[in-house]
N, C-alpha and C positions, 0 to 999 in steps of 0.2 A: 529738428525740423519735422513737422507733421504734414503728411500728405493725405488727402481724401480722394478716393476713387469710387465712382459710381459703377456698379456692376450688376450682374444677374444673380447675386446672392450666393456667396460661397462660404463654406464653413471649414475651419481646420478641425480635422477629426481628433487631433491631439490638443487643440488649443481652443480658447473662447473666441466668440465673434464679437467684433466691436459694434456697439449699438449707440455710440454717441457719448458714452460715459468714459471719462479719462481713466477710471479705475479698471476698465475692461479692455483698454487698448493693448494690442499685441504687436510685436515687431514683425515687419514685413518678411524678413528673412525666414522666420519660423513659419509664417503663414504659407509661404510658397513651398515649404518642404512637403506639406501634406494637406491637400485641399479636397473637399468633397462638395459637389454642387447640391444645393437645396432646392433650386427652382426659382424662376423669374420673380423674385420678390423685390428687386430694386434696392438692395441693401447698400449701405455705405461701408466700405472697408477702410480701416485706417492703419497706418503703420509708421514706424519711426525709421526714417531713412538715414543711411550713412552719407558720405559726400555726394554732391549734386550729380555728377556724371553717373555714379552707380545707382543713385535714386531714380534717375530717368530710365535707366536700363531696367530696373526692377518694375517700375510702373508699366513700361511697355510689355514686359513679360507677363505681368499680372493681367493686363487688358487682353492679351492674346489668349491667356489661359482661360479667362472668363468666357470669351467667345467660343473657344474650342470645346469647353465642357457644356455649352448650352444645349438644351433639349427642347425641340419644338413641341408645341401643344398639338393635340389631335382630337378628332371626333371618336366617340365610342359607339357610333351607329352600328347596329347588328353585332355588337361585341359584348362580352361579359368579362369581368375582372377576376383573375385567378389568384387568390391570396393563400393558396394551400402550401406553397413553399416560399412565401415572401413575408414572413411575419415581422421583419425589421423594416419593411417599406410600406408605402401607402400612396394612393393617387390623390392629387389635390388640385385645386384651382384657387386663384386669388382675384380680388377686385369685384367679385359678384356676391350678392346682388348689387347693382349699381345705384339703387335708390332705397330709401327707407321703406320698410314694409310694416304697416300696422295690421294687416291681415294677410295670411298666406296659407298655402297648402303645400306639403312636401311629402313625397313618396319614395320608397326604395324597395327593391326586391333583393332578398338576402337569404343565403343558405349556408348554415354552419356544417362543416364536414369533419369536425372533431367532437365526438360525443362527450369527451372528458373536459371540454372547454366550457366552464361554468359561467365565467364573466367575460364578456366581449363587447366591443363597441361596433356600432353600425356606421355612424358618421358624426362629425362635429363641425360647427361653424363658430368662429370667434372674430372679434374685431380688436384693433390695436388697444392695448391696455397694459396695466402693470400687475394685474392679479395673476397669481400662480396657482389658484384653486381651479382645478379642472371642472368642478361642479358649477362653476360660475360662468361657463361658456354661454354665448348668446343663444345657441341652439345645439343640442346634441341628443343622440339616441343610443342607448346601450342596454345590455341585458346583464343582470346580476342574479345568477341561478334562474329562478322562475319569476323574477321581478323585472318588468319592463320599465326602464327609467327614461324619462324625457326631461332634459335640462333645458329650461327656457327662460331667457331674460333674467338670469340671476336666481331663479327658483328651480325646484325639481318636483316632478309628479311621478309617483310610482304606482304601477298597476300589476297585479298578479296575472301573468299570461304565459302559457306554456308554448314554446317554440321548438318543437322537436328537431333534432339534427337530421341532416341529409334530405331535408325537404325545403323547397323554396317558399319563402313567406313574403307577402307584400304588406309592408307597414306604412301607414300614412298618418300624418298629424295635421290638424287644422288649428290655426290660431286666429281668433277674432279679438283684436286689441280693444275695440270699443266696449266689448263685454268682458274682457279678461278671461275669455273662454277657450279652453283647450279640449279638442276632441281627438281621440286615438282610434284608428281603424286597423283591423287585421283581415286581410282578404276581403275588404269591402264591408265587413260587419263592424259596427261601432262597439268597442269594448270599454270605453271610458269617456265620460264628460266631466270636466273639472273646471270650476271657476278659480283661477289662480290669483289670490289677493296680494301675495308678498313679492311680486315682481319689482325689480328696480326701475323698469321703464316698460312701456307698453308696445313699442315698435322695434322691430328688428333693425339694428343699425347697418348701414351699407358698407361696401368696399372692404369686406373682411377676407378671411381665408377659410376654405372648406377642405376638410380631409375625410376621405372615405376609408372605413375600416380602422379608424384610429381617433381617440380623443386627443385634443391638443389645445394649447393656449397660444394666443397671438400676443406676444410680449414685445412691445415697442417695434412692431412690424416683423418680428421673427416668429416663425412657426416652431413651437416647442412641443414635441409629441410626448404623450404619456407613455412611459416605457414598460409599465408593469402588465397592462392588459392589452392584448392585441387580438386580431381577428384571424381565423383560419376558415376559409371557405370560398364561396362565390358571391360577388356583388354585381348587381345589374340594375339598370334603369332608374337611376336617381333623377327625379324631376321636381321642379319647384314652380309654383304659380303665385301670382300676386293677388290672390282672391280666395274666398271661402268657396270651395267647390262642392257640388252636390254629392251626396253619398253614392248615388248610382254611377258616378264617374271615378270612384276610387279604384276600380279595376280596369279602367280604360287604358289605352296606349297613347293618349294625347301627349304632345310635347309640352314641356314646361315653358311658360313665357318669361320666366326669370332666369332659371337655370335649366338647361336641356342636355340630355345624354347625347344628343346628336350634334351639338355645336362643337366647333373645333377650338376649345380652350382648355382641355384637360391635360394635366401633366402626369404622365404615367410613372415617372420616378422609379423605373425598373420593374414595375408590376407587369406581368404578362397578361395578354388578352387572348381570348379564344372566341370562336363563333358562338353566337347566342341563338341560333335558329331554332333550338329546341325549347326556348323559353316562350312564355305567353306573349311578350312584346319584343321577341328577339328578331323578328323579320319584318321589315317595312312592307306594308301593303301598298303596292303600286296600282293606282287606278288606271285601267287601260283607256287610251283615248277613244272618244266616241267615233264610230265609223262615219266616214263622210257620206252625206246624204246624196244619193244618186237621183238625178232628175227623173221624175215619173214619166213613163211612156204614155203618149196619148192614145196609142193603139191598144185595144183589148182583144184577147183571143177568145173566141167562142167555141164551146164544145157541144157536140150533139150526142144524145144518148140513143142508141139504136138497139132494138130488141131483135135478135136473130135466132131463127129456129133452123136446126139442122136435122135431117132424118137419114137413117141408114137402113138398108134392107139386106137381109141375109137369105141365102137359099133355103135354109131350114133353121128352126129354133135351136137345134142341136149345135149348129155351127156358130151361133152367136157367142162372142167373147166380150164380156162387159168391160174388162180393163183395156183391151185393145181399142175398143170403140171410144172409151173415155179419153184415152191418150191421143187418138187421132183427131178428135174434135177439139181438144185443148190446143193442139198445135195449130189447127186451122184458125181458131179464134185469136190466138196470140200472134199469129202472123199478120192479122189485120190490125189489131190493137192490143198492147200488153195490158191495158187497163180494162180487161173484160171481167164480167161477173158471172159465175156459173149459176144456173138456175136449176139444173138437174134433169133427170130423165122423166119423160111422160109417155106412158104406154099408149100405143095407137092401134092395138089389135094385131093379130097375126105375128108375122116376123119382122115388123117394122117398129123402130124406136125413134122417138123425137128427142132432140137435145136442144135446150134453150140457152142463149148467151145474151148478156147485155154489154154492149161495147160503147166506149166513149171515144169519139173520133173528133180531132180538131178540125176546124173549118178549112185549114190550109191543105188538108189531104184531098 
C-alpha cells in the first residue's frame, strides 16, 4: 500500500526524498526516524505503510511533525543576514517572481568576511527542471577569484572585477530580453555590457526558488544546494524590479516591485539576522507628517519704532564712569522694550553725555 501526504517539505537527513519516482520511494518508518525541514516547498512525501491501523497512526504523526517543524516567513526590513558562522545554511524564498520577466533589474549588497574565500556565491534563482548543472540556473551571481560570473538563462557571462574582502559591495544586473543585453554594475558604475546570444530563452521563468549565499538547482520542485562553494560574510538588501532601471538608481534604496527585502516571505532557515542600521539602506526613512495648517489670524500686530535719547549729568568730568552709565541706560531701555538698538554716545559739551536708543514697541502696550 502506498500513501501520499502533502506537507511543508521535509527531508530525511539519512535518506532520499521522494519526488514522484518509484525508484526513490522510501519507507515511512525510516523517514520518521530522522527528518529535517527544508522549507515550505509543498513536497509530496511517499511511504510504504504496514497494516491499515498503523498506517493511519503514522500518517497522523507525520502530519503533526510537518506542522511542528514549520517555520514562518518573515520580513528583512532594517536587518542584514549573518553568514559568518552558518556556512551549511542559506536564506531562501519560493514562488517568486510570480510572472515571467523579459526585462528586469536585480541588486544585492554583499560583504565577504573571509579573505581566503576565493570562490563564493551571492545568490541563485532556478525553476523546476531536471538539469543538475549549477551553471544552467535561470539566474545566479558568484565570484571565482577575481572573476565575477553571471549565470543567466542557460548562459554565463564572466567579467574581471576585484571585490575586496571586509567591504560592502553593491552589485546590480540589468537584463533586456528584447536586445539580449546584460549590463553589470558595481556601486552604480557600469563595469560590463554584453549581448548574450547563446541563451536558451529570453525571459526569466516564474515561480521558482531563490537562495541567498548559495548556488542551487530546482530539481522537480526540490531545492538542491551546491555543497562545495559557500559564502561567508554579510548579505543585505536583495531587490528585484520588473524593468530596466536607470543607472542613477543603482545606488538608491527603492523597494523592488518583484522581490523586496521588506516583504514578509523570506525563510531564514536558521540564518541569524542583525541590525542593518549602519548600512547605506539599512534604516527606513520615515517621512514626517505635514504639520496641520492653523487658520490664519485676521488680526495683525503693528510695531512702532521709537528713537529715544537719554542724557546724564555728572558733577564733574572726573566723576564720570563710562561703564556705569552704559549699564544704567541699557537697563532703562530694556525695561521698556527688550528689542532696543543701541546707537551710542554723543558728546554734548561739558559734563553731559547723551545716549540714543531705538525701541520697537507693540501697539498693545
